[in-house]
N, C-alpha and C positions, 0 to 999 in steps of 0.2 A: 702557280697562284690560283689556277682554276680549281684544283683539288682542295686547297685550303678554304676557298670560298664555299665550296660544296659541303665540306665538313662542318664549317661554322653554321651554315643554314640547317643542316641535318641535326646538329646538336641543339640548336634553338627549337626546332620542331619537337624533338624528343623531350626537352625540358618542359615545353608547353603541354605536351600530351601527358607527361607524368604529373604535372601540377593539376591538370583537369581530372585525372583519376583520383588524386588525393582529395580534391574538393568534392567530387561526386560521392566518394566513400564517406566523408565526414557528414555530408548532408543526409545520406541514407541512414547512417547510424544514429544521427540526432533525431531523425523523424520516426524511427522505428520503436522508440520507447513506449511502453504501455502506460500512458498517462491517464487512461480512462478508469483505471481501477479494475476490480474483479468483474465488472458487469453486473448481471443480476444474480444474486445469491439468496437462496431460501434459507432462512434461519428459523429453526423449530423452537417455539416457545412452549413452556409447560402448558397443559390444558387450562384454559380460563385466565391465563396471565396476560397482563397488559404492560406496555412500556410506559414508565413514569418519567424517566430522564435518560438522556444520552450524553456521553462525554467522550472526546477523542484526545488521546495523549500517547506519545512514544510509539506511534504506529499501531496503536490498538484502539478499539472502539469498546466503550463500556456502556452496557444497557442496564439500567436499574428497572427491575420488573416487580410488579405487585401481583401475587398469586390470588386465587379466589378466596383463600382463607386469611388473607391480609398479610402474609409473610412477604419479606423483601428479599430478592435475589439479584445479584449483579452477574450478568453474563458478559464474559470477556471474549471479544472477537479480534482476529488478526485483521488489521486495516487494509492490507494488500490483497488478501485472498478471501476474506469474509468467513474463514474457518473458525469455529468455536474453539477457544483455547482452554476454557474452564469456567467454573461458576463459583461464586462466593455466596453463601447463605447467611444473611444477617439475622442473628438471634439476640434477643435481649439477654444481658448478663444476669445471672442469678442474683437475687437480692440476699444480702446477709441478714441474719436474724438481728433485730435491734438489741442493743445492750440492755441488761436487766439491772 
């Protein structure tokens, strides 16, 4: 009977220790996520350009810029890293000649 009592206590301690390891692991993994974003990221704008509008969607940040000569450019950034993904230059459509 004494051996059985010892085994039951030992198994209870092992179960408690295993559960503690699982809880500590879950807490550490949940707390280690990078929730602050990329930190400080320098974004190079074209010379003389200014930000007119910003929009965020689908994990991306869209900056509408106005250049010195009045053109509009959309700069697309990755929302997680701040890395530039590409640019869109907005140009007016050519006008068709009026009918005669």
